[in-house]
Structures are given as structure tokens and as C-alpha cells.
All heavy atoms as a GROMACS GRO file, in nm:
protein
  603
    1MET      N    1   3.543  -0.353   0.497
    1MET     CA    2   3.424  -0.319   0.422
    1MET      C    3   3.315  -0.283   0.523
    1MET      O    4   3.291  -0.354   0.619
    1MET     CB    5   3.382  -0.438   0.336
    1MET     CG    6   3.259  -0.411   0.254
    1MET     SD    7   3.211  -0.551   0.152
    1MET     CE    8   3.334  -0.541   0.025
    2SER      N    9   3.245  -0.170   0.502
    2SER     CA   10   3.140  -0.130   0.594
    2SER      C   11   3.005  -0.183   0.548
    2SER      O   12   2.976  -0.190   0.429
    2SER     CB   13   3.135   0.024   0.603
    2SER     OG   14   3.099   0.077   0.479
    3ALA      N   15   2.924  -0.221   0.645
    3ALA     CA   16   2.790  -0.271   0.614
    3ALA      C   17   2.698  -0.152   0.587
    3ALA      O   18   2.705  -0.051   0.655
    3ALA     CB   19   2.737  -0.352   0.731
    4THR      N   20   2.614  -0.165   0.485
    4THR     CA   21   2.520  -0.058   0.455
    4THR      C   22   2.379  -0.103   0.491
    4THR      O   23   2.344  -0.220   0.479
    4THR     CB   24   2.524  -0.020   0.306
    4THR    OG1   25   2.491  -0.135   0.228
    4THR    CG2   26   2.662   0.031   0.267
    5ARG      N   27   2.302  -0.008   0.537
    5ARG     CA   28   2.163  -0.037   0.570
    5ARG      C   29   2.078  -0.026   0.444
    5ARG      O   30   2.108   0.052   0.355
    5ARG     CB   31   2.114   0.061   0.674
    5ARG     CG   32   2.188   0.049   0.806
    5ARG     CD   33   2.132   0.136   0.913
    5ARG     NE   34   2.074   0.261   0.862
    5ARG     CZ   35   2.029   0.358   0.937
    5ARG    NH1   36   2.036   0.348   1.068
    5ARG    NH2   37   1.978   0.467   0.886
    6PRO      N   38   1.969  -0.101   0.439
    6PRO     CA   39   1.882  -0.090   0.322
    6PRO      C   40   1.810   0.045   0.318
    6PRO      O   41   1.787   0.107   0.422
    6PRO     CB   42   1.781  -0.204   0.342
    6PRO     CG   43   1.784  -0.235   0.486
    6PRO     CD   44   1.922  -0.200   0.534
    7VAL      N   45   1.778   0.089   0.200
    7VAL     CA   46   1.700   0.211   0.182
    7VAL      C   47   1.556   0.179   0.222
    7VAL      O   48   1.499   0.080   0.175
    7VAL     CB   49   1.705   0.259   0.035
    7VAL    CG1   50   1.613   0.378   0.013
    7VAL    CG2   51   1.847   0.291  -0.007
    8ARG      N   52   1.499   0.261   0.309
    8ARG     CA   53   1.363   0.237   0.356
    8ARG      C   54   1.265   0.315   0.269
    8ARG      O   55   1.282   0.435   0.248
    8ARG     CB   56   1.350   0.277   0.502
    8ARG     CG   57   1.443   0.192   0.589
    8ARG     CD   58   1.443   0.237   0.730
    8ARG     NE   59   1.323   0.184   0.794
    8ARG     CZ   60   1.282   0.220   0.914
    8ARG    NH1   61   1.348   0.311   0.982
    8ARG    NH2   62   1.174   0.167   0.966
    9ILE      N   63   1.162   0.246   0.220
    9ILE     CA   64   1.063   0.306   0.132
    9ILE      C   65   0.925   0.288   0.193
    9ILE      O   66   0.886   0.176   0.228
    9ILE     CB   67   1.065   0.240  -0.008
    9ILE    CG1   68   1.203   0.256  -0.072
    9ILE    CG2   69   0.956   0.299  -0.097
    9ILE    CD1   70   1.221   0.172  -0.196
   10LEU      N   71   0.850   0.397   0.204
   10LEU     CA   72   0.712   0.391   0.249
   10LEU      C   73   0.625   0.434   0.131
   10LEU      O   74   0.635   0.546   0.083
   10LEU     CB   75   0.688   0.484   0.368
   10LEU     CG   76   0.544   0.494   0.417
   10LEU    CD1   77   0.493   0.357   0.464
   10LEU    CD2   78   0.533   0.597   0.528
   11ARG      N   79   0.544   0.342   0.086
   11ARG     CA   80   0.456   0.368  -0.028
   11ARG      C   81   0.314   0.374   0.024
   11ARG      O   82   0.268   0.284   0.094
   11ARG     CB   83   0.472   0.253  -0.130
   11ARG     CG   84   0.412   0.277  -0.263
   11ARG     CD   85   0.463   0.174  -0.364
   11ARG     NE   86   0.602   0.200  -0.400
   11ARG     CZ   87   0.707   0.131  -0.356
   11ARG    NH1   88   0.692   0.028  -0.278
   11ARG    NH2   89   0.828   0.163  -0.394
   12ILE      N   90   0.240   0.482  -0.008
   12ILE     CA   91   0.104   0.502   0.042
   12ILE      C   92   0.010   0.513  -0.077
   12ILE      O   93   0.035   0.589  -0.169
   12ILE     CB   94   0.094   0.629   0.129
   12ILE    CG1   95   0.193   0.621   0.246
   12ILE    CG2   96  -0.048   0.649   0.178
   12ILE    CD1   97   0.206   0.749   0.324
   13ILE      N   98  -0.100   0.438  -0.070
   13ILE     CA   99  -0.205   0.445  -0.172
   13ILE      C  100  -0.338   0.456  -0.098
   13ILE      O  101  -0.356   0.392   0.007
   13ILE     CB  102  -0.200   0.325  -0.268
   13ILE    CG1  103  -0.296   0.343  -0.384
   13ILE    CG2  104  -0.221   0.194  -0.195
   13ILE    CD1  105  -0.274   0.243  -0.499
   14ALA      N  106  -0.428   0.537  -0.150
   14ALA     CA  107  -0.555   0.560  -0.081
   14ALA      C  108  -0.631   0.431  -0.056
   14ALA      O  109  -0.689   0.412   0.050
   14ALA     CB  110  -0.641   0.657  -0.161
   15ARG      N  111  -0.633   0.341  -0.154
   15ARG     CA  112  -0.701   0.213  -0.138
   15ARG      C  113  -0.646   0.114  -0.238
   15ARG      O  114  -0.596   0.152  -0.344
   15ARG     CB  115  -0.852   0.229  -0.151
   15ARG     CG  116  -0.895   0.287  -0.282
   15ARG     CD  117  -1.034   0.345  -0.269
   15ARG     NE  118  -1.090   0.386  -0.395
   15ARG     CZ  119  -1.068   0.505  -0.452
   15ARG    NH1  120  -0.988   0.592  -0.394
   15ARG    NH2  121  -1.124   0.535  -0.566
   16LEU      N  122  -0.656  -0.012  -0.206
   16LEU     CA  123  -0.606  -0.120  -0.291
   16LEU      C  124  -0.725  -0.180  -0.367
   16LEU      O  125  -0.757  -0.297  -0.352
   16LEU     CB  126  -0.533  -0.224  -0.206
   16LEU     CG  127  -0.415  -0.295  -0.270
   16LEU    CD1  128  -0.310  -0.196  -0.316
   16LEU    CD2  129  -0.353  -0.393  -0.175
   17ASN      N  130  -0.789  -0.094  -0.447
   17ASN     CA  131  -0.903  -0.141  -0.525
   17ASN      C  132  -0.857  -0.191  -0.662
   17ASN      O  133  -0.742  -0.174  -0.700
   17ASN     CB  134  -1.007  -0.029  -0.540
   17ASN     CG  135  -0.953   0.093  -0.611
   17ASN    OD1  136  -0.833   0.120  -0.607
   17ASN    ND2  137  -1.039   0.169  -0.672
   18ILE      N  138  -0.947  -0.252  -0.736
   18ILE     CA  139  -0.912  -0.312  -0.864
   18ILE      C  140  -0.865  -0.205  -0.962
   18ILE      O  141  -0.933  -0.105  -0.984
   18ILE     CB  142  -1.031  -0.391  -0.922
   18ILE    CG1  143  -1.059  -0.511  -0.833
   18ILE    CG2  144  -1.005  -0.434  -1.066
   18ILE    CD1  145  -1.178  -0.593  -0.873
   19GLY      N  146  -0.747  -0.229  -1.020
   19GLY     CA  147  -0.695  -0.137  -1.119
   19GLY      C  148  -0.544  -0.136  -1.122
   19GLY      O  149  -0.476  -0.200  -1.041
   20GLY      N  150  -0.493  -0.063  -1.218
   20GLY     CA  151  -0.349  -0.054  -1.240
   20GLY      C  152  -0.269   0.000  -1.123
   20GLY      O  153  -0.160  -0.051  -1.094
   21PRO      N  154  -0.315   0.105  -1.053
   21PRO     CA  155  -0.236   0.156  -0.941
   21PRO      C  156  -0.210   0.051  -0.833
   21PRO      O  157  -0.100   0.047  -0.776
   21PRO     CB  158  -0.321   0.273  -0.888
   21PRO     CG  159  -0.394   0.321  -1.009
   21PRO     CD  160  -0.428   0.195  -1.086
   22ALA      N  161  -0.308  -0.035  -0.806
   22ALA     CA  162  -0.288  -0.140  -0.704
   22ALA      C  163  -0.183  -0.240  -0.750
   22ALA      O  164  -0.100  -0.286  -0.671
   22ALA     CB  165  -0.420  -0.210  -0.675
   23ILE      N  166  -0.186  -0.274  -0.878
   23ILE     CA  167  -0.085  -0.366  -0.932
   23ILE      C  168   0.052  -0.300  -0.926
   23ILE      O  169   0.151  -0.361  -0.885
   23ILE     CB  170  -0.122  -0.405  -1.077
   23ILE    CG1  171  -0.250  -0.489  -1.078
   23ILE    CG2  172  -0.006  -0.480  -1.144
   23ILE    CD1  173  -0.309  -0.513  -1.216
   24HIS      N  174   0.058  -0.174  -0.964
   24HIS     CA  175   0.184  -0.099  -0.966
   24HIS      C  176   0.250  -0.095  -0.829
   24HIS      O  177   0.368  -0.129  -0.814
   24HIS     CB  178   0.155   0.043  -1.018
   24HIS     CG  179   0.271   0.133  -1.020
   24HIS    ND1  180   0.363   0.133  -1.122
   24HIS    CD2  181   0.312   0.228  -0.933
   24HIS    CE1  182   0.456   0.224  -1.097
   24HIS    NE2  183   0.426   0.283  -0.983
   25VAL      N  184   0.173  -0.053  -0.726
   25VAL     CA  185   0.234  -0.042  -0.592
   25VAL      C  186   0.270  -0.178  -0.535
   25VAL      O  187   0.368  -0.191  -0.462
   25VAL     CB  188   0.147   0.038  -0.493
   25VAL    CG1  189   0.130   0.181  -0.538
   25VAL    CG2  190   0.014  -0.028  -0.467
   26THR      N  191   0.191  -0.281  -0.569
   26THR     CA  192   0.222  -0.416  -0.521
   26THR      C  193   0.353  -0.464  -0.580
   26THR      O  194   0.441  -0.514  -0.507
   26THR     CB  195   0.108  -0.514  -0.557
   26THR    OG1  196  -0.010  -0.475  -0.488
   26THR    CG2  197   0.145  -0.657  -0.518
   27LEU      N  198   0.369  -0.450  -0.710
   27LEU     CA  199   0.493  -0.498  -0.774
   27LEU      C  200   0.614  -0.418  -0.730
   27LEU      O  201   0.722  -0.474  -0.710
   27LEU     CB  202   0.477  -0.496  -0.926
   27LEU     CG  203   0.374  -0.594  -0.983
   27LEU    CD1  204   0.362  -0.578  -1.133
   27LEU    CD2  205   0.406  -0.737  -0.945
   28LEU      N  206   0.599  -0.286  -0.714
   28LEU     CA  207   0.712  -0.205  -0.665
   28LEU      C  208   0.752  -0.247  -0.524
   28LEU      O  209   0.871  -0.259  -0.493
   28LEU     CB  210   0.676  -0.057  -0.666
   28LEU     CG  211   0.686   0.015  -0.798
   28LEU    CD1  212   0.633   0.157  -0.785
   28LEU    CD2  213   0.828   0.017  -0.849
   29THR      N  214   0.653  -0.269  -0.439
   29THR     CA  215   0.682  -0.310  -0.301
   29THR      C  216   0.750  -0.446  -0.298
   29THR      O  217   0.846  -0.467  -0.223
   29THR     CB  218   0.552  -0.312  -0.218
   29THR    OG1  219   0.492  -0.182  -0.223
   29THR    CG2  220   0.580  -0.349  -0.073
   30GLN      N  221   0.703  -0.538  -0.381
   30GLN     CA  222   0.762  -0.672  -0.386
   30GLN      C  223   0.906  -0.667  -0.439
   30GLN      O  224   0.996  -0.728  -0.381
   30GLN     CB  225   0.678  -0.762  -0.476
   30GLN     CG  226   0.742  -0.899  -0.497
   30GLN     CD  227   0.686  -0.973  -0.618
   30GLN    OE1  228   0.642  -0.912  -0.715
   30GLN    NE2  229   0.689  -1.104  -0.610
   31ARG      N  230   0.926  -0.598  -0.547
   31ARG     CA  231   1.056  -0.605  -0.616
   31ARG      C  232   1.162  -0.514  -0.558
   31ARG      O  233   1.281  -0.538  -0.580
   31ARG     CB  234   1.035  -0.578  -0.764
   31ARG     CG  235   0.952  -0.692  -0.824
   31ARG     CD  236   0.929  -0.679  -0.969
   31ARG     NE  237   0.845  -0.790  -1.014
   31ARG     CZ  238   0.786  -0.794  -1.130
   31ARG    NH1  239   0.802  -0.695  -1.216
   31ARG    NH2  240   0.713  -0.897  -1.163
   32LEU      N  241   1.120  -0.411  -0.487
   32LEU     CA  242   1.219  -0.328  -0.418
   32LEU      C  243   1.229  -0.378  -0.275
   32LEU      O  244   1.182  -0.318  -0.180
   32LEU     CB  245   1.180  -0.180  -0.423
   32LEU     CG  246   1.186  -0.116  -0.560
   32LEU    CD1  247   1.137   0.028  -0.554
   32LEU    CD2  248   1.327  -0.122  -0.617
   33GLY      N  249   1.289  -0.495  -0.262
   33GLY     CA  250   1.301  -0.562  -0.133
   33GLY      C  251   1.445  -0.586  -0.095
   33GLY      O  252   1.538  -0.533  -0.157
   34PRO      N  253   1.465  -0.670   0.006
   34PRO     CA  254   1.599  -0.700   0.055
   34PRO      C  255   1.688  -0.756  -0.055
   34PRO      O  256   1.638  -0.817  -0.148
   34PRO     CB  257   1.573  -0.806   0.163
   34PRO     CG  258   1.431  -0.786   0.203
   34PRO     CD  259   1.360  -0.738   0.081
   35PRO      N  260   1.814  -0.734  -0.044
   35PRO     CA  261   1.886  -0.671   0.068
   35PRO      C  262   1.901  -0.520   0.053
   35PRO      O  263   1.937  -0.454   0.149
   35PRO     CB  264   2.022  -0.738   0.062
   35PRO     CG  265   2.047  -0.761  -0.083
   35PRO     CD  266   1.910  -0.793  -0.141
   36ASP      N  267   1.872  -0.465  -0.064
   36ASP     CA  268   1.898  -0.323  -0.086
   36ASP      C  269   1.788  -0.230  -0.035
   36ASP      O  270   1.813  -0.114  -0.006
   36ASP     CB  271   1.921  -0.295  -0.234
   36ASP     CG  272   2.043  -0.370  -0.288
   36ASP    OD1  273   2.143  -0.378  -0.214
   36ASP    OD2  274   2.038  -0.420  -0.401
   37TYR      N  275   1.665  -0.281  -0.027
   37TYR     CA  276   1.551  -0.198   0.009
   37TYR      C  277   1.466  -0.264   0.116
   37TYR      O  278   1.458  -0.385   0.124
   37TYR     CB  279   1.462  -0.169  -0.113
   37TYR     CG  280   1.536  -0.102  -0.225
   37TYR    CD1  281   1.590  -0.176  -0.329
   37TYR    CD2  282   1.553   0.036  -0.227
   37TYR    CE1  283   1.660  -0.115  -0.432
   37TYR    CE2  284   1.623   0.098  -0.329
   37TYR     CZ  285   1.676   0.021  -0.431
   37TYR     OH  286   1.745   0.082  -0.532
   38GLU      N  287   1.398  -0.180   0.194
   38GLU     CA  288   1.299  -0.226   0.291
   38GLU      C  289   1.171  -0.149   0.259
   38GLU      O  290   1.158  -0.031   0.292
   38GLU     CB  291   1.346  -0.193   0.433
   38GLU     CG  292   1.251  -0.236   0.541
   38GLU     CD  293   1.301  -0.194   0.678
   38GLU    OE1  294   1.419  -0.219   0.709
   38GLU    OE2  295   1.221  -0.134   0.752
   39SER      N  296   1.079  -0.212   0.187
   39SER     CA  297   0.958  -0.146   0.140
   39SER      C  298   0.837  -0.180   0.226
   39SER      O  299   0.816  -0.296   0.261
   39SER     CB  300   0.927  -0.188  -0.005
   39SER     OG  301   1.020  -0.132  -0.094
   40THR      N  302   0.757  -0.078   0.253
   40THR     CA  303   0.633  -0.094   0.326
   40THR      C  304   0.521  -0.030   0.246
   40THR      O  305   0.538   0.081   0.194
   40THR     CB  306   0.641  -0.027   0.465
   40THR    OG1  307   0.749  -0.086   0.538
   40THR    CG2  308   0.513  -0.044   0.543
   41LEU      N  309   0.409  -0.100   0.235
   41LEU     CA  310   0.292  -0.048   0.164
   41LEU      C  311   0.183  -0.019   0.265
   41LEU      O  312   0.148  -0.104   0.348
   41LEU     CB  313   0.242  -0.150   0.061
   41LEU     CG  314   0.116  -0.114  -0.016
   41LEU    CD1  315   0.133   0.016  -0.094
   41LEU    CD2  316   0.077  -0.227  -0.109
   42VAL      N  317   0.128   0.102   0.258
   42VAL     CA  318   0.017   0.144   0.344
   42VAL      C  319  -0.100   0.178   0.254
   42VAL      O  320  -0.083   0.244   0.151
   42VAL     CB  321   0.056   0.268   0.428
   42VAL    CG1  322  -0.063   0.323   0.505
   42VAL    CG2  323   0.170   0.235   0.523
   43CYS      N  324  -0.219   0.132   0.292
   43CYS     CA  325  -0.338   0.164   0.214
   43CYS      C  326  -0.457   0.188   0.306
   43CYS      O  327  -0.456   0.149   0.422
   43CYS     CB  328  -0.369   0.054   0.113
   43CYS     SG  329  -0.414  -0.104   0.184
   44GLY      N  330  -0.558   0.253   0.248
   44GLY     CA  331  -0.679   0.280   0.323
   44GLY      C  332  -0.785   0.175   0.296
   44GLY      O  333  -0.761   0.073   0.231
   45SER      N  334  -0.904   0.204   0.345
   45SER     CA  335  -1.016   0.111   0.327
   45SER      C  336  -1.082   0.134   0.192
   45SER      O  337  -1.069   0.240   0.132
   45SER     CB  338  -1.117   0.129   0.440
   45SER     OG  339  -1.164   0.263   0.442
   46LEU      N  340  -1.153   0.033   0.147
   46LEU     CA  341  -1.222   0.040   0.019
   46LEU      C  342  -1.354   0.114   0.033
   46LEU      O  343  -1.416   0.113   0.139
   46LEU     CB  344  -1.249  -0.100  -0.035
   46LEU     CG  345  -1.125  -0.184  -0.068
   46LEU    CD1  346  -1.167  -0.326  -0.100
   46LEU    CD2  347  -1.048  -0.123  -0.182
   47GLY      N  348  -1.398   0.173  -0.078
   47GLY     CA  349  -1.528   0.237  -0.081
   47GLY      C  350  -1.636   0.133  -0.109
   47GLY      O  351  -1.608   0.021  -0.152
   48PRO      N  352  -1.760   0.171  -0.087
   48PRO     CA  353  -1.872   0.080  -0.113
   48PRO      C  354  -1.873   0.034  -0.260
   48PRO      O  355  -1.860   0.115  -0.350
   48PRO     CB  356  -1.996   0.164  -0.082
   48PRO     CG  357  -1.948   0.276   0.003
   48PRO     CD  358  -1.806   0.301  -0.037
   49GLY      N  359  -1.883  -0.096  -0.279
   49GLY     CA  360  -1.891  -0.152  -0.414
   49GLY      C  361  -1.759  -0.165  -0.487
   49GLY      O  362  -1.757  -0.211  -0.602
   50GLU      N  363  -1.648  -0.127  -0.427
   50GLU     CA  364  -1.518  -0.139  -0.494
   50GLU      C  365  -1.464  -0.281  -0.481
   50GLU      O  366  -1.478  -0.344  -0.377
   50GLU     CB  367  -1.416  -0.042  -0.434
   50GLU     CG  368  -1.442   0.102  -0.469
   50GLU     CD  369  -1.328   0.191  -0.426
   50GLU    OE1  370  -1.294   0.192  -0.306
   50GLU    OE2  371  -1.272   0.259  -0.513
   51GLY      N  372  -1.400  -0.328  -0.586
   51GLY     CA  373  -1.335  -0.458  -0.583
   51GLY      C  374  -1.204  -0.451  -0.506
   51GLY      O  375  -1.136  -0.349  -0.506
   52ASP      N  376  -1.168  -0.558  -0.442
   52ASP     CA  377  -1.052  -0.564  -0.353
   52ASP      C  378  -0.934  -0.634  -0.420
   52ASP      O  379  -0.949  -0.742  -0.476
   52ASP     CB  380  -1.094  -0.641  -0.228
   52ASP     CG  381  -0.993  -0.635  -0.116
   52ASP    OD1  382  -0.879  -0.592  -0.139
   52ASP    OD2  383  -1.030  -0.676  -0.005
   53MET      N  384  -0.815  -0.574  -0.415
   53MET     CA  385  -0.694  -0.633  -0.472
   53MET      C  386  -0.598  -0.684  -0.365
   53MET      O  387  -0.482  -0.712  -0.394
   53MET     CB  388  -0.621  -0.531  -0.561
   53MET     CG  389  -0.693  -0.496  -0.689
   53MET     SD  390  -0.682  -0.625  -0.814
   53MET     CE  391  -0.515  -0.606  -0.870
   54HIS      N  392  -0.643  -0.698  -0.240
   54HIS     CA  393  -0.554  -0.750  -0.136
   54HIS      C  394  -0.507  -0.892  -0.169
   54HIS      O  395  -0.397  -0.930  -0.131
   54HIS     CB  396  -0.622  -0.743   0.000
   54HIS     CG  397  -0.627  -0.604   0.056
   54HIS    ND1  398  -0.730  -0.517   0.029
   54HIS    CD2  399  -0.539  -0.538   0.134
   54HIS    CE1  400  -0.706  -0.403   0.089
   54HIS    NE2  401  -0.591  -0.412   0.154
   55PHE      N  402  -0.589  -0.968  -0.240
   55PHE     CA  403  -0.549  -1.103  -0.280
   55PHE      C  404  -0.426  -1.097  -0.371
   55PHE      O  405  -0.338  -1.182  -0.363
   55PHE     CB  406  -0.665  -1.176  -0.352
   55PHE     CG  407  -0.689  -1.127  -0.492
   55PHE    CD1  408  -0.626  -1.188  -0.600
   55PHE    CD2  409  -0.771  -1.019  -0.517
   55PHE    CE1  410  -0.646  -1.142  -0.730
   55PHE    CE2  411  -0.793  -0.973  -0.645
   55PHE     CZ  412  -0.730  -1.034  -0.753
   56TYR      N  413  -0.419  -0.996  -0.455
   56TYR     CA  414  -0.307  -0.980  -0.547
   56TYR      C  415  -0.179  -0.948  -0.468
   56TYR      O  416  -0.073  -1.004  -0.494
   56TYR     CB  417  -0.337  -0.869  -0.648
   56TYR     CG  418  -0.232  -0.853  -0.754
   56TYR    CD1  419  -0.231  -0.936  -0.866
   56TYR    CD2  420  -0.134  -0.755  -0.744
   56TYR    CE1  421  -0.134  -0.922  -0.965
   56TYR    CE2  422  -0.038  -0.740  -0.842
   56TYR     CZ  423  -0.038  -0.824  -0.951
   56TYR     OH  424   0.059  -0.810  -1.048
   57ALA      N  425  -0.192  -0.858  -0.372
   57ALA     CA  426  -0.078  -0.824  -0.287
   57ALA      C  427  -0.028  -0.947  -0.212
   57ALA      O  428   0.092  -0.976  -0.209
   57ALA     CB  429  -0.115  -0.713  -0.191
   58ALA      N  430  -0.121  -1.022  -0.153
   58ALA     CA  431  -0.084  -1.143  -0.078
   58ALA      C  432  -0.015  -1.245  -0.168
   58ALA      O  433   0.082  -1.309  -0.127
   58ALA     CB  434  -0.207  -1.203  -0.012
   59ALA      N  435  -0.063  -1.259  -0.290
   59ALA     CA  436  -0.003  -1.354  -0.384
   59ALA      C  437   0.140  -1.315  -0.420
   59ALA      O  438   0.218  -1.400  -0.462
   59ALA     CB  439  -0.088  -1.364  -0.510
   60HIS      N  440   0.175  -1.188  -0.402
   60HIS     CA  441   0.310  -1.141  -0.432
   60HIS      C  442   0.392  -1.118  -0.305
   60HIS      O  443   0.496  -1.054  -0.307
   60HIS     CB  444   0.304  -1.013  -0.516
   60HIS     CG  445   0.261  -1.039  -0.656
   60HIS    ND1  446   0.129  -1.051  -0.691
   60HIS    CD2  447   0.333  -1.062  -0.768
   60HIS    CE1  448   0.120  -1.077  -0.820
   60HIS    NE2  449   0.243  -1.086  -0.870
   61GLY      N  450   0.343  -1.172  -0.193
   61GLY     CA  451   0.418  -1.163  -0.068
   61GLY      C  452   0.416  -1.026  -0.003
   61GLY      O  453   0.501  -0.996   0.081
   62VAL      N  454   0.319  -0.943  -0.037
   62VAL     CA  455   0.309  -0.809   0.018
   62VAL      C  456   0.193  -0.805   0.117
   62VAL      O  457   0.081  -0.843   0.083
   62VAL     CB  458   0.288  -0.704  -0.094
   62VAL    CG1  459   0.266  -0.566  -0.035
   62VAL    CG2  460   0.407  -0.705  -0.190
   63GLU      N  461   0.221  -0.761   0.239
   63GLU     CA  462   0.118  -0.747   0.341
   63GLU      C  463   0.104  -0.599   0.376
   63GLU      O  464   0.180  -0.546   0.456
   63GLU     CB  465   0.155  -0.826   0.466
   63GLU     CG  466   0.157  -0.976   0.444
   63GLU     CD  467   0.190  -1.051   0.572
   63GLU    OE1  468   0.144  -1.008   0.680
   63GLU    OE2  469   0.262  -1.151   0.562
   64PRO      N  470   0.008  -0.532   0.313
   64PRO     CA  471  -0.005  -0.388   0.339
   64PRO      C  472  -0.055  -0.359   0.480
   64PRO      O  473  -0.127  -0.439   0.540
   64PRO     CB  474  -0.108  -0.341   0.236
   64PRO     CG  475  -0.175  -0.462   0.184
   64PRO     CD  476  -0.088  -0.579   0.215
   65ILE      N  477  -0.014  -0.246   0.531
   65ILE     CA  478  -0.066  -0.194   0.656
   65ILE      C  479  -0.192  -0.118   0.619
   65ILE      O  480  -0.188  -0.029   0.533
   65ILE     CB  481   0.035  -0.103   0.726
   65ILE    CG1  482   0.159  -0.183   0.765
   65ILE    CG2  483  -0.028  -0.034   0.847
   65ILE    CD1  484   0.275  -0.098   0.812
   66ILE      N  485  -0.305  -0.152   0.682
   66ILE     CA  486  -0.432  -0.089   0.647
   66ILE      C  487  -0.469   0.015   0.752
   66ILE      O  488  -0.472  -0.015   0.872
   66ILE     CB  489  -0.543  -0.195   0.635
   66ILE    CG1  490  -0.507  -0.297   0.528
   66ILE    CG2  491  -0.677  -0.128   0.604
   66ILE    CD1  492  -0.595  -0.419   0.525
   67ILE      N  493  -0.494   0.135   0.705
   67ILE     CA  494  -0.542   0.243   0.792
   67ILE      C  495  -0.686   0.270   0.753
   67ILE      O  496  -0.713   0.330   0.648
   67ILE     CB  497  -0.454   0.370   0.776
   67ILE    CG1  498  -0.310   0.337   0.814
   67ILE    CG2  499  -0.510   0.485   0.860
   67ILE    CD1  500  -0.212   0.450   0.794
   68GLU      N  501  -0.778   0.221   0.835
   68GLU     CA  502  -0.921   0.229   0.802
   68GLU      C  503  -0.969   0.372   0.778
   68GLU      O  504  -1.056   0.395   0.696
   68GLU     CB  505  -1.004   0.165   0.914
   68GLU     CG  506  -0.986   0.015   0.926
   68GLU     CD  507  -1.036  -0.064   0.806
   68GLU    OE1  508  -1.132  -0.019   0.741
   68GLU    OE2  509  -0.978  -0.170   0.779
   69SER      N  510  -0.913   0.467   0.850
   69SER     CA  511  -0.959   0.606   0.836
   69SER      C  512  -0.915   0.670   0.705
   69SER      O  513  -0.965   0.777   0.670
   69SER     CB  514  -0.912   0.690   0.955
   69SER     OG  515  -0.771   0.692   0.961
   70LEU      N  516  -0.823   0.608   0.635
   70LEU     CA  517  -0.783   0.657   0.503
   70LEU      C  518  -0.885   0.598   0.405
   70LEU      O  519  -0.873   0.485   0.361
   70LEU     CB  520  -0.641   0.612   0.469
   70LEU     CG  521  -0.582   0.654   0.336
   70LEU    CD1  522  -0.581   0.806   0.323
   70LEU    CD2  523  -0.442   0.599   0.321
   71SER      N  524  -0.988   0.676   0.375
   71SER     CA  525  -1.103   0.624   0.302
   71SER      C  526  -1.137   0.712   0.183
   71SER      O  527  -1.120   0.833   0.189
   71SER     CB  528  -1.222   0.618   0.398
   71SER     OG  529  -1.342   0.595   0.329
   72PRO      N  530  -1.190   0.652   0.076
   72PRO     CA  531  -1.229   0.731  -0.040
   72PRO      C  532  -1.364   0.801  -0.021
   72PRO      O  533  -1.402   0.887  -0.099
   72PRO     CB  534  -1.239   0.627  -0.152
   72PRO     CG  535  -1.279   0.503  -0.081
   72PRO     CD  536  -1.207   0.509   0.051
   73VAL      N  537  -1.437   0.766   0.084
   73VAL     CA  538  -1.568   0.823   0.108
   73VAL      C  539  -1.551   0.961   0.174
   73VAL      O  540  -1.483   0.974   0.275
   73VAL     CB  541  -1.653   0.730   0.198
   73VAL    CG1  542  -1.789   0.791   0.224
   73VAL    CG2  543  -1.667   0.593   0.132
   74LEU      N  544  -1.615   1.062   0.117
   74LEU     CA  545  -1.608   1.196   0.173
   74LEU      C  546  -1.697   1.205   0.297
   74LEU      O  547  -1.809   1.156   0.298
   74LEU     CB  548  -1.652   1.300   0.070
   74LEU     CG  549  -1.568   1.310  -0.055
   74LEU    CD1  550  -1.628   1.410  -0.150
   74LEU    CD2  551  -1.425   1.346  -0.022
   75ASN      N  552  -1.642   1.269   0.401
   75ASN     CA  553  -1.716   1.287   0.524
   75ASN      C  554  -1.685   1.428   0.575
   75ASN      O  555  -1.572   1.455   0.617
   75ASN     CB  556  -1.674   1.181   0.627
   75ASN     CG  557  -1.756   1.190   0.754
   75ASN    OD1  558  -1.790   1.298   0.801
   75ASN    ND2  559  -1.784   1.076   0.811
   76PRO      N  560  -1.782   1.518   0.575
   76PRO     CA  561  -1.755   1.656   0.614
   76PRO      C  562  -1.709   1.673   0.759
   76PRO      O  563  -1.644   1.770   0.792
   76PRO     CB  564  -1.888   1.728   0.590
   76PRO     CG  565  -1.991   1.620   0.582
   76PRO     CD  566  -1.921   1.495   0.538
   77ILE      N  567  -1.741   1.574   0.843
   77ILE     CA  568  -1.700   1.585   0.984
   77ILE      C  569  -1.556   1.539   1.001
   77ILE      O  570  -1.473   1.610   1.058
   77ILE     CB  571  -1.795   1.504   1.074
   77ILE    CG1  572  -1.934   1.568   1.070
   77ILE    CG2  573  -1.741   1.500   1.218
   77ILE    CD1  574  -2.042   1.486   1.137
   78THR      N  575  -1.523   1.421   0.951
   78THR     CA  576  -1.387   1.369   0.972
   78THR      C  577  -1.287   1.427   0.874
   78THR      O  578  -1.167   1.420   0.899
   78THR     CB  579  -1.385   1.214   0.960
   78THR    OG1  580  -1.432   1.178   0.829
   78THR    CG2  581  -1.471   1.151   1.067
   79ASP      N  582  -1.330   1.484   0.763
   79ASP     CA  583  -1.239   1.540   0.665
   79ASP      C  584  -1.207   1.687   0.689
   79ASP      O  585  -1.124   1.744   0.620
   79ASP     CB  586  -1.295   1.524   0.523
   79ASP     CG  587  -1.302   1.380   0.479
   79ASP    OD1  588  -1.239   1.295   0.545
   79ASP    OD2  589  -1.370   1.352   0.380
   80SER      N  590  -1.274   1.750   0.784
   80SER     CA  591  -1.251   1.892   0.808
   80SER      C  592  -1.126   1.913   0.892
   80SER      O  593  -1.082   1.826   0.965
   80SER     CB  594  -1.372   1.954   0.878
   80SER     OG  595  -1.390   1.896   1.006
   81ILE      N  596  -1.072   2.029   0.879
   81ILE     CA  597  -0.949   2.064   0.953
   81ILE      C  598  -0.984   2.122   1.088
   81ILE      O  599  -1.074   2.190   1.111
   81ILE     CB  600  -0.862   2.163   0.873
   81ILE    CG1  601  -0.818   2.094   0.746
   81ILE    CG2  602  -0.747   2.213   0.954
   81ILE    CD1  603  -0.740   2.183   0.653
   0.00000   0.00000   0.00000
């Protein structure tokens, strides 16, 4: 019998702010786990005044990789090509 490697999944969300998308990606990342899957969640920073759902991710055993430059705030200097 040959050993199979888990399917690797990279899930990216702009930010883990309060709402359904944050719950959705957290639960998918948690439930698509070993041994069949290796899921990673990447998210950006929150915008001013946005509620944070990182507590929800942590409660479900998900530790997202945070990329601060992935931000909901528009910036004509950093957003230009």
C-alpha cells in the first residue's frame, strides 16, 4: 500500500473581521485538516473600527498567518502598480 500525502489548501481572506466570511473560512480551515488535508489560512489586517474575529479562529484551533500589508484601506501609493 502506498502512502498518500495530504492535499494542501491555502485559503486567503482580506481580513478576519466580524461576519459570515470569517466564520466560513475558519470552519473550513479547521474541518479540512489531517490526515487528508493540510489547510492554511492567510488574512490581512483589519480596517479602522472593524471588529476582530481572531478569537473565533483561535477557539477553533486555527492560527492564521497575518500579512499586514493585505489591508482593506485604500492607499494610492502602495496600491499602485
